[in-house]
C-alpha positions in Angstrom: 62.6 -183.1 59.7 64.5 -186.4 59.9 68.6 -187.0 59.8 68.8 -190.0 58.2 71.3 -192.2 59.1 74.2 -193.8 57.0 72.6 -198.0 57.3 69.3 -196.3 55.2 71.2 -194.0 52.6 73.0 -197.3 51.5 69.8 -199.0 51.4 68.3 -196.9 49.3 71.3 -196.0 46.5 71.0 -197.5 43.5 73.9 -198.3 41.1 76.7 -197.2 42.6 79.2 -196.0 45.7 77.8 -192.1 47.1 80.4 -191.7 49.9 82.0 -187.8 49.3 84.0 -187.8 51.9 84.6 -183.9 51.4 83.4 -180.3 51.4 81.0 -179.1 49.1 81.3 -177.2 46.1 79.0 -174.0 46.3 78.7 -171.8 43.0 77.7 -168.5 42.6 74.2 -168.0 40.8 75.0 -169.4 37.1 72.3 -167.6 34.1 72.6 -170.7 32.5 70.8 -173.0 34.9 67.3 -172.2 34.0 68.7 -172.8 30.3 69.6 -176.2 31.3 66.6 -176.9 33.3 64.6 -176.0 30.1 66.1 -178.2 28.0 66.4 -181.1 30.5 62.4 -180.5 30.3 61.9 -181.2 27.0 63.8 -183.9 27.1 61.8 -185.6 29.6 58.6 -184.5 27.9 59.9 -186.3 24.8 60.4 -189.3 26.3 57.6 -189.6 28.9 55.1 -187.3 26.6 51.9 -187.9 28.7 53.5 -189.4 31.5 54.8 -186.6 32.8 52.2 -184.6 34.8 54.5 -181.5 36.0 57.9 -180.7 35.9 59.3 -178.3 37.8 62.8 -176.6 38.4 63.6 -176.7 41.9 66.3 -176.3 44.9 69.1 -173.8 44.8 69.7 -173.1 41.0 66.4 -172.3 40.3 66.5 -169.4 42.5 68.2 -166.2 41.5 71.2 -164.9 43.1 71.5 -167.8 45.2 74.6 -170.0 45.5 74.4 -173.8 45.1 75.9 -176.8 44.2 76.4 -176.9 40.8 73.7 -179.7 40.0 70.2 -178.9 38.1 67.4 -180.3 40.7 63.9 -181.1 38.6 60.7 -182.3 40.0 58.7 -185.0 37.7 55.0 -185.7 38.7 54.0 -188.8 37.3 50.7 -190.8 38.1 52.3 -193.2 40.6 55.9 -193.4 41.4 56.1 -196.9 42.4 54.9 -198.1 39.0 58.4 -197.6 37.9 57.2 -199.7 34.3 55.8 -196.9 34.0 58.5 -194.7 33.3 61.4 -195.8 34.6 62.4 -198.4 31.3 62.1 -195.2 28.7 64.1 -192.8 31.3 66.2 -195.0 31.5 66.8 -195.5 27.6 67.5 -192.5 27.3 70.6 -192.5 29.2 69.2 -191.4 32.9 70.5 -193.3 35.2 68.5 -194.5 38.7 70.5 -193.0 42.2 67.8 -193.6 44.5 64.9 -195.4 45.3 62.9 -194.8 48.5 60.1 -196.7 48.6 59.5 -195.8 52.6 59.3 -192.5 51.5 56.7 -190.8 49.5 58.4 -193.5 46.8 60.8 -190.9 45.9 63.2 -192.2 42.5 66.0 -190.1 41.9 67.9 -190.3 38.4 71.0 -188.8 37.7 71.3 -187.4 34.1 72.8 -188.7 30.4 74.5 -185.5 30.3 74.2 -182.9 32.6 74.7 -182.5 35.4 70.9 -182.9 37.0 68.8 -184.8 40.4 65.7 -185.2 38.8 63.0 -186.5 41.7 60.5 -188.5 41.1 56.9 -188.2 43.3 54.0 -189.5 42.8 50.6 -186.9 41.6 49.4 -185.7 45.6 52.4 -186.3 47.7 53.3 -183.4 49.9 56.3 -183.2 49.0 55.7 -181.4 45.5 53.5 -178.5 47.6 56.8 -178.2 49.5 59.4 -178.2 47.5 57.4 -175.3 45.4 56.6 -173.5 48.5 60.2 -173.2 49.0 61.6 -172.3 46.2 59.2 -169.2 45.3 59.5 -168.2 48.7 63.1 -168.2 48.8 63.2 -166.4 45.0 60.4 -163.6 46.8 62.0 -162.9 50.0 65.6 -162.0 50.1 66.1 -162.6 53.7 65.6 -165.8 53.6 67.7 -166.3 50.6 70.6 -164.7 52.5 70.1 -167.2 55.5 69.8 -170.1 53.7 72.9 -168.7 51.5 74.6 -168.5 54.5 74.3 -171.6 57.0 75.1 -173.5 53.1 78.3 -171.6 52.5 79.1 -172.5 56.9 78.3 -175.9 56.3 79.9 -176.5 52.8 82.6 -175.6 54.4 82.9 -178.9 56.4 83.9 -182.5 55.2 80.8 -184.7 54.5 80.7 -188.2 54.4 77.4 -188.1 52.1 76.0 -184.7 50.7 73.0 -186.1 52.0 74.7 -185.6 55.5 75.0 -181.3 54.5 71.5 -181.5 53.4 70.6 -183.0 57.0 72.8 -180.5 58.3 70.6 -177.6 56.8 67.4 -179.6 57.6 66.5 -176.7 61.2 66.7 -173.5 58.5 64.8 -175.2 55.7 62.1 -176.3 58.3 61.3 -172.6 59.6 61.8 -171.4 56.1 59.3 -173.9 54.6 57.5 -172.5 57.6 57.5 -169.4 56.9 56.5 -170.2 53.4 53.3 -172.2 54.4 52.5 -169.5 56.8 52.6 -167.1 54.2 50.8 -169.1 51.5 47.7 -169.5 54.4 47.3 -165.5 54.8 47.5 -165.2 50.7 44.6 -168.2 50.2 42.0 -166.3 53.3 
């Protein structure tokens, strides 16, 4: 995983300043998080209809028992994330705000929600990131040891002051990569 420079972070941010300059808030797992995801999923489906090829709850709030930043991460797969006209206007008309545009990273786009603290991550069908997100989530759901390792890492790093939240995410990358490697290996074994 690549550590993102401050210059890159500033380049891909849209609609506002993202400097954080504080510690990271982690909350105990909240049983309401899945319901918040489901509500948001229904809203996105009503807006985008068949343009939404897949909508999944990802990130730490999707893993029962795991402490998390109280932000619902959602994966939205569209035909081509680079064709912003196919989905962006519809989302923005309903209160979603584009915050990240990364044409050099799988055409990743990230929106904030209209009334719920969410990060809506948009990728194109076939993006390699889709499988990574799902394997990582599913592995954490099924492996208490990996979940504990990840939580311990997050708790330790959350105590530090971070200029950007992305710096905190980058600092977790070694542990994330280890867990993802284990998840990929398990997935290969299960398919044999």
